[in-house]
ZATORMI-21256 format. One line per field, with one value per residue: x, y, z of N, C-alpha, C in turn; residue in one letter; residue number from 1. Coordinates in pm, whole numbers. Layout:
N
nxx c(X,...)
nyy c(Y,...)
nzz c(Z,...)
caxx c(X,...)
cayy c(Y,...)
cazz c(Z,...)
cxx c(X,...)
cyy c(Y,...)
czz c(Z,...)
rest c(A,...)
nr c(NUM,...)
This chain:
356
nxx c(-1960,-1946,-1683,-1623,-1531,-1415,-1451,-1394,-1556,-1401,-1497,-1692,-2038,-2228,-2374,-2726,-2884,-3028,-3225,-3403,-3686,-3666,-3736,-3906,-3711,-3541,-3279,-2952,-2699,-2336,-2235,-2283,-2391,-2290,-2339,-2275,-2433,-2396,-2496,-2386,-2172,-2270,-2359,-2133,-1830,-1871,-1909,-1854,-1904,-1853,-2159,-2317,-2402,-2523,-2413,-2580,-2668,-2880,-3045,-3079,-3247,-3414,-3532,-3715,-3872,-3924,-3805,-3733,-3676,-3747,-3676,-3757,-3639,-3539,-3282,-3195,-3075,-2988,-3027,-2800,-2613,-2613,-2678,-2968,-3153,-3480,-3634,-3495,-3461,-3712,-3765,-3564,-3641,-3885,-3785,-3645,-3858,-3994,-3794,-3795,-4052,-4032,-3825,-3556,-3227,-3191,-3060,-2830,-2938,-2762,-2561,-2702,-2787,-2536,-2439,-2618,-2561,-2288,-2279,-2445,-2302,-2076,-2183,-2287,-2292,-2487,-2727,-3016,-3121,-3327,-3659,-3893,-3744,-3521,-3290,-3345,-3338,-3273,-3269,-3222,-3274,-3179,-3239,-2989,-2910,-2821,-3056,-3328,-3595,-3833,-3753,-3599,-3332,-2974,-2789,-2745,-2775,-2727,-2810,-2769,-2895,-2898,-3097,-3150,-3441,-3757,-4095,-4316,-4567,-4684,-4852,-4751,-4794,-5050,-5394,-5467,-5632,-5817,-5878,-6109,-6070,-6269,-6270,-6027,-5798,-5545,-5410,-5439,-5524,-5278,-5130,-4877,-4911,-4834,-4565,-4275,-4232,-4166,-4372,-4612,-4649,-4646,-4884,-5059,-5048,-5217,-5462,-5374,-5297,-5547,-5672,-5515,-5578,-5829,-5782,-5694,-5473,-5386,-5460,-5701,-5725,-5960,-6049,-5952,-6135,-6411,-6444,-6507,-6394,-6174,-5830,-5537,-5364,-5194,-4925,-4915,-5036,-5373,-5582,-5872,-6063,-6326,-6606,-6451,-6276,-5978,-5942,-5822,-5738,-5697,-5394,-5373,-5244,-5250,-5188,-4945,-4723,-4675,-4406,-4434,-4707,-4725,-4604,-4781,-5007,-4905,-4846,-5105,-5236,-5080,-5160,-5409,-5619,-5876,-5792,-5866,-5795,-5911,-6149,-6278,-6560,-6635,-6881,-6931,-6767,-6888,-7139,-7057,-6961,-7198,-7351,-7203,-6997,-6748,-6450,-6176,-5938,-5641,-5325,-5036,-4684,-4342,-4241,-4418,-4469,-4700,-5005,-5264,-5602,-5820,-6033,-6242,-6325,-6573,-6710,-6974,-6984,-6868,-6674,-6614,-6373,-6338,-6387,-6201,-5964,-5671,-5673,-5697,-5557,-5410,-5227,-5105,-4989,-4812,-4642,-4533,-4401,-4219,-4083,-3951,-3795,-3622,-3485,-3585,-3782,-3813,-3716,-3896,-3968,-3754,-3706,-3529,-3211,-2877,-2651,-2413)
nyy c(2482,2519,2414,2563,2503,2701,2753,2969,3093,3093,3204,3437,3524,3756,4026,4083,4351,4673,4758,4570,4394,4163,3831,3599,3347,3265,3336,3265,3283,3311,3112,2820,2653,2341,2037,1714,1407,1107,799,719,883,1137,1485,1639,1770,2046,2301,2575,2628,2686,2763,2499,2209,1913,1579,1276,934,752,589,719,779,1001,1049,850,801,1042,1161,1444,1784,2139,2487,2839,3164,3512,3755,4091,4413,4696,5059,5165,4972,4733,4377,4196,3925,3783,3666,3409,3195,3086,2970,2776,2622,2526,2383,2175,2052,1954,1779,1587,1482,1353,1180,1267,1346,1587,1924,2102,2410,2632,2565,2556,2825,2951,2850,2969,3242,3258,3188,3383,3616,3579,3607,3865,4080,4020,4085,4249,4595,4747,4879,4643,4418,4140,3902,3578,3288,2951,2678,2323,1966,1649,1299,1060,792,520,325,108,85,108,298,507,706,650,836,1185,1506,1841,2150,2498,2743,3056,3331,3627,3822,3954,4061,3798,3734,3832,4047,4193,4400,4449,4346,3994,3728,3458,3113,2897,2574,2292,2034,1874,1772,1889,1811,1615,1597,1446,1368,1502,1771,1987,1990,2113,2011,1873,1706,1810,2024,1934,1801,2003,2099,2028,2153,2414,2463,2445,2664,2877,2862,2964,3223,3286,3353,3184,2893,2833,2615,2376,2178,1828,1638,1705,1890,2161,2341,2613,2612,2672,2884,2795,2897,3044,3146,3228,3512,3672,3966,4022,4188,4365,4197,3998,3700,3371,3044,2791,2630,2296,2061,2002,2229,2460,2603,2917,3154,3426,3437,3400,3637,3830,3780,3848,4121,4228,4179,4339,4587,4605,4470,4222,3889,3585,3248,2978,2723,2782,2796,2770,2859,3053,3260,3319,3408,3631,3790,3831,3974,4199,4219,4116,4243,4256,4049,3867,3719,3563,3519,3405,3450,3634,3816,4003,3952,4104,4003,4029,3907,3627,3301,3067,2767,2857,3113,3441,3646,3971,4147,4425,4607,4516,4636,4735,4654,4837,4723,4522,4676,4818,4616,4503,4724,4756,4509,4486,4722,4670,4453,4577,4747,5002,5063,5063,4768,4641,4394,4228,4074,4063,3939,4018,3981,4096)
nzz c(-1193,-1542,-1757,-2033,-2354,-2620,-2962,-3206,-3500,-3822,-4043,-4033,-4062,-4264,-4098,-4053,-4226,-4134,-4298,-4408,-4283,-4008,-4052,-3856,-3706,-3920,-3970,-3855,-3600,-3568,-3397,-3183,-2886,-2748,-2574,-2440,-2333,-2149,-2019,-1698,-1717,-1731,-1801,-2021,-2176,-2256,-2494,-2719,-3053,-3409,-3579,-3738,-3941,-3770,-3707,-3718,-3652,-3881,-3734,-3496,-3193,-3160,-3407,-3438,-3212,-3098,-2873,-2743,-2645,-2619,-2568,-2543,-2536,-2495,-2574,-2505,-2606,-2428,-2431,-2314,-2366,-2223,-2191,-2163,-2022,-2003,-1731,-1724,-1551,-1518,-1766,-1762,-1544,-1644,-1862,-1736,-1606,-1828,-1916,-1708,-1747,-1995,-1966,-1997,-1894,-1635,-1645,-1455,-1310,-1288,-1469,-1709,-1734,-1744,-1987,-2170,-2129,-2207,-2482,-2588,-2520,-2681,-2935,-2936,-3112,-3290,-3177,-3242,-3254,-3341,-3299,-3168,-3218,-3133,-2985,-3043,-2845,-2862,-2683,-2691,-2663,-2779,-2831,-2889,-2917,-3131,-3196,-3236,-3066,-2804,-2552,-2298,-2420,-2392,-2448,-2523,-2687,-2603,-2718,-2803,-3002,-3181,-3294,-3466,-3447,-3565,-3536,-3433,-3545,-3869,-3849,-3642,-3363,-3426,-3411,-3423,-3603,-3478,-3496,-3356,-3268,-3337,-3416,-3414,-3147,-2919,-2680,-2377,-2027,-1826,-2038,-2251,-2270,-2108,-2132,-2304,-2591,-2915,-3010,-2918,-3085,-3348,-3346,-3377,-3633,-3853,-3798,-3791,-4054,-4174,-4052,-4150,-4420,-4413,-4352,-4097,-3821,-3613,-3404,-3159,-2895,-2771,-2481,-2467,-2388,-2301,-2495,-2486,-2310,-2291,-2380,-2487,-2727,-3032,-3023,-2793,-2466,-2355,-2287,-2149,-2116,-1928,-1836,-1681,-1545,-1559,-1721,-1746,-1873,-1623,-1525,-1603,-1652,-1919,-2044,-2152,-1921,-1945,-1947,-2002,-1959,-1677,-1602,-1701,-1540,-1288,-1324,-1378,-1136,-973,-1064,-958,-1075,-1096,-1124,-1267,-1267,-1417,-1525,-1848,-2027,-2368,-2442,-2254,-2341,-2584,-2490,-2340,-2544,-2689,-2503,-2466,-2277,-2326,-2336,-2407,-2578,-2567,-2650,-2496,-2499,-2539,-2798,-2933,-2733,-2638,-2799,-2940,-2991,-3251,-3369,-3324,-3428,-3399,-3481,-3681,-3600,-3591,-3396,-3343,-3182,-2970,-3175,-3355,-3292,-3089,-2750,-2436,-2215,-2339,-2483,-2272,-2113,-2297,-2348,-2094,-2031,-2249,-2206,-1965,-2046,-2227,-2067,-2032,-1852,-1496,-1332,-1118,-1033,-1043,-1274,-1487,-1605,-1615,-1875,-1959)
caxx c(-1946,-1900,-1560,-1671,-1430,-1468,-1388,-1457,-1561,-1302,-1570,-1814,-2143,-2263,-2486,-2841,-2894,-3145,-3321,-3504,-3740,-3621,-3841,-3881,-3657,-3484,-3137,-2885,-2574,-2211,-2192,-2382,-2342,-2316,-2292,-2317,-2467,-2383,-2527,-2266,-2076,-2342,-2338,-1990,-1775,-1940,-1830,-1917,-1835,-1925,-2289,-2293,-2485,-2481,-2415,-2647,-2702,-3021,-3119,-3086,-3381,-3498,-3604,-3813,-3960,-3958,-3758,-3663,-3742,-3687,-3721,-3743,-3631,-3479,-3185,-3221,-2968,-3042,-2969,-2667,-2524,-2625,-2753,-3060,-3242,-3606,-3678,-3442,-3476,-3842,-3747,-3481,-3728,-3979,-3708,-3617,-3985,-4013,-3697,-3845,-4172,-4002,-3711,-3426,-3157,-3197,-2937,-2826,-2982,-2650,-2492,-2791,-2780,-2401,-2429,-2691,-2486,-2161,-2299,-2501,-2192,-1988,-2252,-2366,-2306,-2607,-2849,-3066,-3167,-3442,-3780,-3965,-3653,-3448,-3215,-3418,-3249,-3342,-3204,-3296,-3206,-3224,-3191,-2898,-2876,-2856,-3128,-3469,-3666,-3897,-3699,-3521,-3196,-2861,-2704,-2820,-2705,-2791,-2761,-2832,-2872,-2945,-3153,-3205,-3580,-3854,-4224,-4351,-4676,-4668,-4932,-4684,-4885,-5188,-5472,-5469,-5758,-5796,-5974,-6131,-6075,-6374,-6262,-5910,-5753,-5399,-5355,-5532,-5462,-5206,-5042,-4756,-4949,-4765,-4422,-4241,-4172,-4215,-4494,-4726,-4664,-4683,-5026,-5140,-5024,-5331,-5558,-5313,-5309,-5688,-5700,-5449,-5654,-5948,-5741,-5672,-5330,-5356,-5569,-5729,-5765,-6050,-6001,-5962,-6233,-6547,-6439,-6574,-6319,-6063,-5698,-5434,-5341,-5080,-4795,-4927,-5149,-5482,-5646,-5995,-6110,-6472,-6667,-6349,-6188,-5889,-5972,-5735,-5752,-5609,-5302,-5443,-5168,-5247,-5161,-4807,-4712,-4596,-4332,-4502,-4836,-4705,-4571,-4906,-5090,-4843,-4865,-5246,-5266,-5011,-5239,-5536,-5722,-5913,-5745,-5922,-5741,-6018,-6206,-6356,-6642,-6642,-7013,-6920,-6710,-6994,-7239,-6996,-6959,-7335,-7407,-7119,-6901,-6617,-6386,-6047,-5878,-5502,-5238,-4905,-4582,-4208,-4220,-4496,-4486,-4846,-5067,-5408,-5689,-5927,-6148,-6250,-6427,-6610,-6812,-7013,-6998,-6750,-6682,-6523,-6341,-6287,-6391,-6082,-5849,-5589,-5735,-5619,-5464,-5317,-5120,-5035,-4905,-4703,-4548,-4465,-4308,-4108,-4006,-3862,-3700,-3525,-3420,-3640,-3862,-3752,-3753,-3928,-3995,-3629,-3729,-3421,-3078,-2780,-2545,-2292)
cayy c(2572,2450,2452,2569,2521,2790,2755,3076,3072,3164,3263,3499,3560,3898,4060,4135,4496,4732,4800,4468,4340,4028,3730,3518,3212,3229,3372,3211,3352,3242,3007,2744,2578,2197,1955,1576,1326,962,733,684,993,1262,1591,1663,1828,2169,2375,2664,2604,2750,2709,2404,2089,1809,1447,1174,808,744,517,797,759,1120,1041,740,800,1179,1205,1572,1899,2267,2606,2963,3289,3617,3850,4227,4508,4823,5177,5187,4865,4609,4266,4144,3812,3801,3554,3283,3086,3023,2881,2663,2538,2456,2287,2056,1982,1878,1669,1483,1419,1266,1094,1323,1391,1730,2003,2196,2543,2724,2528,2597,2970,2985,2819,3073,3369,3255,3190,3515,3712,3561,3655,3983,4171,3979,4129,4366,4702,4814,4852,4520,4307,4081,3781,3461,3183,2822,2559,2200,1840,1539,1164,1024,650,451,208,100,22,212,318,631,699,658,947,1303,1630,1965,2257,2630,2822,3192,3385,3762,3812,4062,4018,3659,3739,3939,4163,4266,4420,4461,4230,3876,3653,3326,3007,2807,2438,2208,1899,1804,1811,1901,1740,1583,1589,1320,1353,1585,1906,2089,1980,2184,1909,1887,1631,1898,2120,1863,1768,2121,2150,2012,2259,2542,2475,2473,2801,2968,2861,3047,3360,3305,3343,3076,2807,2825,2477,2338,2059,1707,1543,1757,1969,2290,2431,2677,2576,2769,2902,2714,2952,3137,3134,3318,3589,3744,4067,4009,4266,4425,4095,3925,3557,3285,2904,2741,2523,2172,1944,1994,2365,2498,2712,3020,3251,3555,3423,3427,3779,3904,3765,3925,4263,4265,4184,4458,4703,4602,4399,4088,3787,3452,3132,2880,2669,2879,2732,2851,2923,3175,3364,3356,3488,3760,3867,3870,4075,4317,4224,4071,4373,4236,3915,3876,3606,3596,3417,3460,3493,3754,3891,4016,3958,4130,3924,4115,3829,3485,3228,2937,2710,2954,3244,3527,3746,4084,4195,4563,4663,4473,4718,4694,4690,4920,4644,4458,4772,4852,4501,4494,4833,4735,4396,4519,4827,4604,4372,4664,4833,5138,5079,5003,4628,4627,4252,4153,3976,4056,3892,4085,3897,4181)
cazz c(-1307,-1662,-1826,-2171,-2457,-2724,-3094,-3283,-3644,-3905,-4156,-3981,-4159,-4272,-4011,-4128,-4227,-4070,-4398,-4429,-4158,-3973,-4049,-3736,-3711,-4050,-3973,-3736,-3572,-3603,-3304,-3108,-2770,-2755,-2461,-2457,-2215,-2159,-1893,-1621,-1730,-1711,-1899,-2030,-2299,-2292,-2591,-2817,-3180,-3520,-3619,-3846,-3933,-3676,-3768,-3637,-3718,-3922,-3631,-3372,-3138,-3175,-3533,-3439,-3094,-3063,-2741,-2757,-2584,-2656,-2497,-2619,-2461,-2577,-2520,-2550,-2579,-2380,-2492,-2257,-2406,-2145,-2251,-2062,-2042,-1930,-1648,-1777,-1454,-1541,-1882,-1721,-1460,-1732,-1941,-1655,-1587,-1952,-1914,-1617,-1804,-2110,-1930,-2036,-1773,-1607,-1653,-1342,-1349,-1305,-1593,-1818,-1745,-1788,-2130,-2242,-2119,-2279,-2627,-2619,-2515,-2797,-3056,-2900,-3226,-3363,-3109,-3313,-3165,-3401,-3220,-3197,-3250,-3021,-3021,-2994,-2794,-2870,-2628,-2716,-2633,-2864,-2798,-2998,-2927,-3255,-3145,-3268,-2957,-2724,-2417,-2296,-2475,-2298,-2490,-2566,-2717,-2563,-2805,-2798,-3122,-3165,-3417,-3456,-3493,-3553,-3484,-3462,-3642,-3967,-3807,-3534,-3250,-3474,-3370,-3509,-3610,-3417,-3528,-3243,-3325,-3280,-3475,-3360,-3013,-2909,-2564,-2268,-1895,-1813,-2153,-2248,-2308,-2029,-2164,-2428,-2675,-3051,-3036,-2895,-3193,-3471,-3333,-3408,-3768,-3945,-3769,-3826,-4200,-4202,-4010,-4244,-4544,-4391,-4324,-3953,-3788,-3519,-3359,-3015,-2869,-2663,-2411,-2546,-2333,-2319,-2618,-2468,-2223,-2362,-2329,-2528,-2870,-3073,-2985,-2680,-2374,-2393,-2180,-2183,-2021,-1928,-1728,-1596,-1488,-1648,-1704,-1827,-1831,-1518,-1565,-1566,-1697,-2065,-2091,-2127,-1823,-2011,-1866,-2020,-1891,-1535,-1589,-1722,-1420,-1180,-1355,-1362,-993,-921,-1103,-889,-1150,-1054,-1218,-1239,-1338,-1399,-1647,-1926,-2129,-2489,-2444,-2172,-2427,-2678,-2418,-2307,-2668,-2723,-2410,-2465,-2166,-2371,-2360,-2473,-2587,-2610,-2622,-2439,-2525,-2558,-2936,-2967,-2608,-2629,-2931,-2930,-3079,-3303,-3415,-3291,-3503,-3342,-3568,-3783,-3537,-3593,-3289,-3363,-3048,-2958,-3310,-3427,-3254,-2975,-2624,-2343,-2134,-2431,-2510,-2147,-2073,-2395,-2323,-1966,-2040,-2339,-2141,-1868,-2122,-2294,-1968,-2037,-1731,-1377,-1312,-975,-1005,-1059,-1380,-1585,-1567,-1701,-1931,-1946)
cxx c(-1888,-1765,-1591,-1555,-1489,-1383,-1460,-1454,-1451,-1368,-1701,-1911,-2163,-2384,-2602,-2847,-3021,-3256,-3436,-3555,-3691,-3740,-3808,-3824,-3594,-3334,-3073,-2744,-2454,-2181,-2311,-2314,-2380,-2262,-2352,-2352,-2448,-2413,-2398,-2160,-2139,-2319,-2190,-1956,-1856,-1851,-1917,-1836,-1911,-2058,-2269,-2391,-2434,-2498,-2477,-2668,-2849,-3108,-3127,-3230,-3472,-3583,-3723,-3913,-3983,-3911,-3671,-3744,-3678,-3745,-3706,-3741,-3556,-3374,-3212,-3100,-3031,-2971,-2828,-2573,-2527,-2703,-2837,-3133,-3367,-3647,-3623,-3458,-3609,-3836,-3667,-3561,-3825,-3908,-3684,-3745,-4019,-3920,-3745,-3961,-4138,-3869,-3579,-3356,-3166,-3059,-2936,-2855,-2864,-2570,-2572,-2779,-2642,-2385,-2499,-2609,-2362,-2181,-2359,-2391,-2104,-2050,-2334,-2383,-2430,-2736,-2900,-3121,-3284,-3567,-3852,-3877,-3582,-3366,-3287,-3318,-3325,-3253,-3287,-3209,-3265,-3162,-3109,-2860,-2912,-2925,-3275,-3539,-3718,-3845,-3630,-3381,-3093,-2768,-2791,-2724,-2791,-2729,-2835,-2795,-2942,-2993,-3203,-3344,-3653,-3982,-4254,-4464,-4650,-4744,-4861,-4777,-5029,-5266,-5473,-5608,-5732,-5913,-5988,-6160,-6184,-6374,-6148,-5881,-5601,-5344,-5467,-5454,-5402,-5114,-4920,-4786,-4875,-4613,-4395,-4160,-4241,-4346,-4619,-4754,-4700,-4831,-5116,-5136,-5145,-5433,-5503,-5322,-5452,-5723,-5639,-5526,-5779,-5913,-5717,-5527,-5297,-5482,-5581,-5790,-5866,-5998,-6031,-6065,-6375,-6559,-6515,-6496,-6194,-5931,-5593,-5433,-5213,-4946,-4803,-5043,-5251,-5544,-5771,-6021,-6261,-6527,-6566,-6252,-6100,-5907,-5883,-5753,-5651,-5517,-5357,-5368,-5164,-5221,-5017,-4803,-4619,-4528,-4396,-4639,-4825,-4677,-4696,-4993,-5035,-4863,-5010,-5286,-5201,-5091,-5379,-5650,-5753,-5870,-5801,-5855,-5839,-6057,-6290,-6429,-6650,-6778,-7015,-6864,-6814,-7098,-7184,-6988,-7099,-7390,-7315,-7019,-6764,-6540,-6253,-6015,-5734,-5427,-5107,-4808,-4448,-4192,-4290,-4503,-4635,-4900,-5218,-5485,-5805,-6050,-6133,-6356,-6449,-6731,-6848,-7022,-6865,-6769,-6574,-6498,-6286,-6283,-6268,-5957,-5774,-5655,-5640,-5516,-5369,-5197,-5038,-4942,-4787,-4598,-4468,-4362,-4191,-4022,-3908,-3755,-3588,-3455,-3472,-3728,-3791,-3805,-3778,-3954,-3867,-3644,-3610,-3290,-2980,-2672,-2413,-2334)
cyy c(2496,2504,2447,2597,2602,2782,2860,3046,3150,3230,3324,3538,3711,3924,4113,4287,4545,4767,4700,4414,4197,3933,3630,3381,3170,3256,3322,3268,3263,3118,2935,2675,2432,2131,1815,1511,1179,902,688,794,1129,1361,1629,1729,1949,2252,2471,2652,2676,2682,2623,2288,1992,1673,1347,1048,813,673,594,802,880,1112,945,745,938,1226,1329,1679,2026,2377,2727,3082,3390,3696,3986,4314,4642,4940,5206,5068,4739,4504,4204,4021,3834,3672,3419,3165,3014,2930,2757,2567,2458,2351,2159,1981,1899,1758,1554,1408,1322,1192,1137,1370,1543,1794,2099,2339,2637,2694,2574,2747,3015,2962,2926,3202,3368,3261,3324,3621,3702,3619,3782,4080,4139,4027,4255,4470,4782,4783,4725,4401,4258,3964,3663,3351,3052,2712,2435,2077,1732,1408,1111,877,593,319,216,17,130,208,453,608,701,774,1061,1412,1747,2077,2387,2703,2956,3247,3527,3765,3945,4006,3874,3652,3852,4066,4248,4278,4443,4335,4117,3812,3509,3233,2916,2667,2354,2067,1819,1850,1810,1812,1709,1576,1450,1292,1444,1730,2015,2083,2052,2089,1910,1817,1715,1989,2052,1824,1884,2161,2140,2123,2395,2567,2512,2617,2902,2975,2947,3190,3390,3276,3221,3004,2817,2689,2468,2209,1933,1607,1592,1847,2101,2389,2482,2640,2680,2781,2827,2765,3047,3097,3243,3384,3657,3849,4071,4087,4322,4328,4033,3776,3477,3142,2866,2634,2391,2046,1929,2131,2400,2615,2822,3115,3388,3552,3457,3575,3865,3899,3850,4075,4306,4272,4306,4585,4703,4536,4265,3990,3652,3349,3018,2819,2776,2804,2824,2922,3049,3290,3412,3446,3626,3850,3919,3978,4196,4327,4168,4193,4361,4087,3934,3749,3654,3483,3483,3520,3625,3854,3904,4028,3982,4046,4013,4039,3684,3421,3093,2884,2814,3096,3319,3638,3851,4148,4337,4632,4628,4549,4662,4743,4767,4837,4562,4549,4801,4739,4488,4601,4811,4624,4429,4631,4772,4524,4456,4759,4975,5168,5010,4861,4604,4482,4167,4040,3960,4008,3952,3987,3969,4328)
czz c(-1426,-1709,-1975,-2265,-2572,-2850,-3178,-3432,-3715,-4025,-4105,-4092,-4160,-4183,-4094,-4119,-4161,-4169,-4416,-4295,-4134,-3969,-3939,-3771,-3842,-4060,-3844,-3724,-3603,-3520,-3240,-2990,-2786,-2628,-2475,-2323,-2247,-2022,-1824,-1623,-1704,-1824,-1901,-2164,-2346,-2385,-2671,-2945,-3291,-3548,-3744,-3836,-3826,-3743,-3671,-3720,-3765,-3818,-3500,-3323,-3152,-3300,-3527,-3324,-3035,-2927,-2759,-2685,-2636,-2569,-2587,-2525,-2546,-2499,-2585,-2519,-2542,-2448,-2439,-2279,-2324,-2224,-2140,-2112,-1957,-1862,-1696,-1681,-1471,-1661,-1844,-1634,-1547,-1817,-1860,-1618,-1710,-1954,-1826,-1682,-1916,-2093,-1992,-1909,-1757,-1620,-1535,-1387,-1375,-1432,-1716,-1841,-1793,-1938,-2214,-2245,-2208,-2430,-2671,-2619,-2639,-2923,-3029,-3015,-3309,-3296,-3179,-3214,-3223,-3316,-3265,-3228,-3123,-3074,-2959,-2959,-2793,-2812,-2662,-2688,-2722,-2817,-2916,-3007,-3064,-3221,-3184,-3163,-2865,-2581,-2415,-2352,-2363,-2332,-2545,-2609,-2672,-2646,-2776,-2926,-3104,-3299,-3394,-3520,-3482,-3495,-3524,-3566,-3742,-3927,-3703,-3415,-3296,-3441,-3473,-3505,-3566,-3451,-3406,-3297,-3256,-3338,-3413,-3218,-3010,-2798,-2467,-2137,-1877,-1930,-2140,-2287,-2233,-2050,-2295,-2515,-2812,-3080,-3013,-3013,-3324,-3467,-3375,-3555,-3860,-3924,-3810,-3976,-4237,-4167,-4107,-4375,-4536,-4354,-4178,-3918,-3705,-3479,-3208,-2987,-2755,-2599,-2491,-2499,-2360,-2442,-2605,-2382,-2296,-2297,-2368,-2679,-2905,-3025,-2867,-2589,-2407,-2271,-2236,-2075,-2032,-1809,-1631,-1532,-1596,-1618,-1798,-1782,-1723,-1575,-1512,-1608,-1847,-2128,-2057,-2028,-1875,-1914,-1879,-1954,-1744,-1511,-1606,-1597,-1306,-1201,-1329,-1216,-928,-951,-1041,-964,-1085,-1162,-1175,-1328,-1315,-1532,-1717,-2037,-2250,-2498,-2358,-2255,-2527,-2611,-2383,-2430,-2701,-2631,-2390,-2353,-2202,-2420,-2435,-2478,-2633,-2572,-2564,-2467,-2549,-2698,-2966,-2853,-2580,-2770,-2914,-3031,-3122,-3345,-3371,-3379,-3436,-3419,-3674,-3727,-3541,-3489,-3310,-3227,-3055,-3095,-3392,-3393,-3134,-2847,-2533,-2268,-2219,-2456,-2385,-2103,-2168,-2367,-2195,-1976,-2131,-2281,-2040,-1942,-2183,-2197,-1968,-1916,-1615,-1357,-1163,-935,-1007,-1161,-1474,-1524,-1665,-1745,-1924,-1946)
rest c(X,X,X,X,X,X,X,X,X,X,X,X,X,X,X,X,X,X,X,X,X,X,X,X,X,X,X,X,X,X,X,X,X,X,X,X,X,X,X,X,X,X,X,X,X,X,X,X,X,X,X,X,X,X,X,X,X,X,X,X,X,X,X,X,X,X,X,X,X,X,X,X,X,X,X,X,X,X,X,X,X,X,X,X,X,X,X,X,X,X,X,X,X,X,X,X,X,X,X,X,X,X,X,X,X,X,X,X,X,X,X,X,X,X,X,X,X,X,X,X,X,X,X,X,X,X,X,X,X,X,X,X,X,X,X,X,X,X,X,X,X,X,X,X,X,X,X,X,X,X,X,X,X,X,X,X,X,X,X,X,X,X,X,X,X,X,X,X,X,X,X,X,X,X,X,X,X,X,X,X,X,X,X,X,X,X,X,X,X,X,X,X,X,X,X,X,X,X,X,X,X,X,X,X,X,X,X,X,X,X,X,X,X,X,X,X,X,X,X,X,X,X,X,X,X,X,X,X,X,X,X,X,X,X,X,X,X,X,X,X,X,X,X,X,X,X,X,X,X,X,X,X,X,X,X,X,X,X,X,X,X,X,X,X,X,X,X,X,X,X,X,X,X,X,X,X,X,X,X,X,X,X,X,X,X,X,X,X,X,X,X,X,X,X,X,X,X,X,X,X,X,X,X,X,X,X,X,X,X,X,X,X,X,X,X,X,X,X,X,X,X,X,X,X,X,X,X,X,X,X,X,X,X,X,X,X,X,X,X,X,X,X,X,X,X,X,X,X,X,X,X,X,X,X,X,X)
nr c(1,2,3,4,5,6,7,8,9,10,11,12,13,14,15,16,17,18,19,20,21,22,23,24,25,26,27,28,29,30,31,32,33,34,35,36,37,38,39,40,41,42,43,44,45,46,47,48,49,50,51,52,53,54,55,56,57,58,59,60,61,62,63,64,65,66,67,68,69,70,71,72,73,74,75,76,77,78,79,80,81,82,83,84,85,86,87,88,89,90,91,92,93,94,95,96,97,98,99,100,101,102,103,104,105,106,107,108,109,110,111,112,113,114,115,116,117,118,119,120,121,122,123,124,125,126,127,128,129,130,131,132,133,134,135,136,137,138,139,140,141,142,143,144,145,146,147,148,149,150,151,152,153,154,155,156,157,158,159,160,161,162,163,164,165,166,167,168,169,170,171,172,173,174,175,176,177,178,179,180,181,182,183,184,185,186,187,188,189,190,191,192,193,194,195,196,197,198,199,200,201,202,203,204,205,206,207,208,209,210,211,212,213,214,215,216,217,218,219,220,221,222,223,224,225,226,227,228,229,230,231,232,233,234,235,236,237,238,239,240,241,242,243,244,245,246,247,248,249,250,251,252,253,254,255,256,257,258,259,260,261,262,263,264,265,266,267,268,269,270,271,272,273,274,275,276,277,278,279,280,281,282,283,284,285,286,287,288,289,290,291,292,293,294,295,296,297,298,299,300,301,302,303,304,305,306,307,308,309,310,311,312,313,314,315,316,317,318,319,320,321,322,323,324,325,326,327,328,329,330,331,332,333,334,335,336,337,338,339,340,341,342,343,344,345,346,347,348,349,350,351,352,353,354,355,356)
């Protein structure tokens, strides 16, 4: 168990009001968790301190070789005042898988979870309760050695910052428009596509800018080798309902194993739906659209939870899904997951962890 030293802020910030919508990832709470690592000493000096800038050498390795990872999860406040986390053990497992892949020392699961709970408890007044809002939790690790040379760092910082948030997409639960990328690639099997590290996201920016210029919210990536198999959207995994079946790309080493993705699959199977995790050729989606069997498309992720897709664009073909509206299962899955997260529905899967 960590011995966490706590230094409370002497100048608390003003809490955001309920009148203005919370823009995702722009407001940060009063405190942050910090812990250091040094080879031979391990993870040490766990502390919670006022949210503030961090000081690093210009030669810190994170700036030059990109050795860093991050995670994302949320805290929710129930109507009876409890604070719940949604499947945090899955985020911690994924974080340590990322750590192994990019040579960052793992953090014991119980220490990781304790750190999240303690900083959330300290800043619980920042957890918004308006419908569609939550407290976003961003754990991350950066390499801090002042060294110019390609090798794993000997020193790291582990931080957790918190941000009260509203909907990830401006559309909220309204269907989004997705651009299917056919020029650039995001990741290939054997690379770092399944790790949650910044390099995966910076690789997507050029396509994202292009998509936004055309009026699309996000990019759907095809595989980096044959350039025809569907992988994931920039900020979420993707699902298709085709002829009554739920179909999603199989995890293949270049797709992020989403926590919400796993939850969607489990729910759909519980409801008796056929779920297929497999390769999906983009031409299969086009054919399903043309013959009328493409019934729903939706994305899943921590930030958006469920995001219905109303339109897909591939090359010159525009596919309007479900008349641009919200599909039956998109809505049902969203209502079920958010109901469990907020303590409004019985958690028969034991997905939630109570902070207090």
